[in-house]
N, C-alpha and C positions, 0 to 999 in steps of 0.2 A: 478550461481556465476557470478559476474561481469556483470550483466544484461545491464548496461548503460556504460560499459567501454569505448567505442569509440564514444559515443554520448554526446557531450558537450552542445548541444543546446536544448534538449528536455525540455519542460515546463509542458507537460501533458502526463500521461501514462495511458493507458486503458488495464487492465488485464482481459482477457477473462474468460468466465465461465468454461472452461475446465482446467484452471490453478488452482492447489490446494496447491502449495508450492512456497514460496518466500524464496530463500536461503539467508544465512547470507551475509551481505555487498552487497546485490543486487543493491542498489541505491547509492553505495559508490561514484560513479562518477557523479551522477545526482544532482549536486549542484543547478541547475536552476529549478528543478522539483517543481512546485507549486500545482499541482492537480494530484491525483491518483484515478482512478475509478477501483473498484474491483467488478467483476460481478459474481463470484463463491463462493463456500464454501471452505474456506481454511482449510487445515489439519495441516500445519506447516508454521511458519514464523521464519526464522533464526534470531539469536541474532544480533543486529546492522543492520538489513536490511534497516532501514530508517535513520541511524545516520547522513548521510551527505546530507540529503535533506534540503530545506529551513526550518527554524525554525517554520514558520507558515503554513506548508504544510496542504492541505485539502485532506482528504481521504474520498471518497464517496463509500459506500458499497451498491450495488444494489442486495440485496437478501431478503429472507423472514426475519421477525423479529427474529425468532429463530437463523438463521444462522448469522444475523447481530451481535448478542450478542457474539457468539462464535468467529467470525472474529475480533470483537473489542477487546476481551480479548487477543487473539493471537497477535494482533498488539501492544497492550499496553505492553505485556510481552517482545516484541522484542526490546523495548527501543526507542519508538518514541520521537522526540523532545518535550519539555515541552509545547510549544505553538501549537502543531499539533492538528488538529480537525478531529474527525472521525464522519461522518454523515451517517444516514440511508436515502437512496433515494429509492422511489418506482420504481419498475421495470416496464417500459412501454412495453406492448406487441405489 
């Protein structure tokens, strides 16, 4: 909750592979966030988690194709802005 509450300058967020939950309103204060990288398999994304990000936010998901589809579905159900882009990116080892 309130992930970016006191961070008004962040433009890019990298969510590590051990994070599997994004709470509701997590990006409520991240109005400058343009890019989000998700490296793990998400189990839950709270409603409105990305509602106050930039309208054209780019979310890059660095997981397997199977996990990408699950993550994308969770992200879309959370209420992404209409112009948001969710991309699959190959994980470089």
